[in-house]
C-alpha positions in Angstrom: 0.0 -22.3 -2.5 1.0 -19.5 -0.2 -1.1 -18.2 2.7 -2.3 -15.1 0.8 -3.6 -17.2 -2.0 -5.3 -19.6 0.4 -7.1 -16.8 2.2 -8.3 -15.1 -1.1 -5.8 -12.2 -0.9 -4.8 -12.4 -4.5 -3.7 -8.9 -5.2 -0.4 -7.3 -4.4 0.0 -3.6 -4.0 3.6 -2.6 -4.0 5.8 0.4 -4.6 8.7 2.5 -3.4 8.3 5.7 -1.4 10.5 8.7 -2.4 10.3 12.5 -1.8 10.0 15.1 -4.6 13.8 14.9 -5.2 13.7 11.1 -5.5 15.3 10.5 -2.1 14.2 7.2 -0.5 11.8 7.5 2.5 12.0 4.7 5.1 9.4 4.0 7.8 6.5 5.6 6.0 3.2 4.1 7.2 1.1 2.9 4.3 -2.6 2.1 5.0 -5.0 0.6 2.5 -8.7 0.8 3.4 -11.2 -1.0 1.2 -14.1 1.4 0.4 -17.4 0.1 1.6 -15.9 -3.2 2.8 -14.4 -2.4 6.2 -11.2 -4.3 5.3 -7.8 -2.6 5.9 -4.1 -3.4 5.9 -1.1 -1.4 7.1 2.6 -1.7 6.6 5.7 0.4 6.6 8.3 1.1 3.9 11.7 -0.5 4.5 15.2 1.1 4.4 15.0 1.2 0.6 11.5 2.8 0.6 9.9 -0.4 -0.6 6.5 -1.7 0.6 4.0 -4.3 -0.3 0.5 -5.4 0.9 -1.6 -8.4 0.0 -5.2 -7.4 -0.6 -8.6 -8.6 -1.8 -9.9 -7.2 -5.1 -11.8 -4.0 -4.7 -11.6 -0.2 -4.4 -9.1 1.2 -1.9 -8.1 4.5 -0.4 -4.4 4.3 0.1 -2.7 6.7 2.6 1.0 7.3 3.1 2.0 9.1 6.3 5.4 10.2 7.6 6.0 12.9 10.3 7.2 16.2 8.7 5.6 15.4 5.3 2.2 16.0 3.8 -0.1 13.0 3.9 -0.6 11.5 0.5 -3.9 9.8 -0.3 -4.9 8.0 -3.6 -7.8 5.8 -4.6 -7.2 2.7 -6.7 -9.3 -0.3 -7.8 -7.4 -3.5 -7.5 -8.1 -6.0 -10.3 -4.6 -7.2 -11.1 -1.1 -6.7 -9.8 0.3 -3.2 -10.2 2.6 -0.7 -8.6 1.6 2.7 -7.0 
């Protein structure tokens, strides 16, 4: 059993960050804040624009930030593995 499963972090949020033309965006900061729970995790997209976070089940506000671009914010309820 991996560390995430042992700690109860059983949901993986993953995706790939691209601009409106489909060009990969590296070093984007992705922050997931659990609504009403006070739990948050932060990561950065890699050279291919990929990122992943291990999270608890719940509702999250997910924010992507990169200098020179508009901030993107979405809300998602994590119940199973999915990509954003």
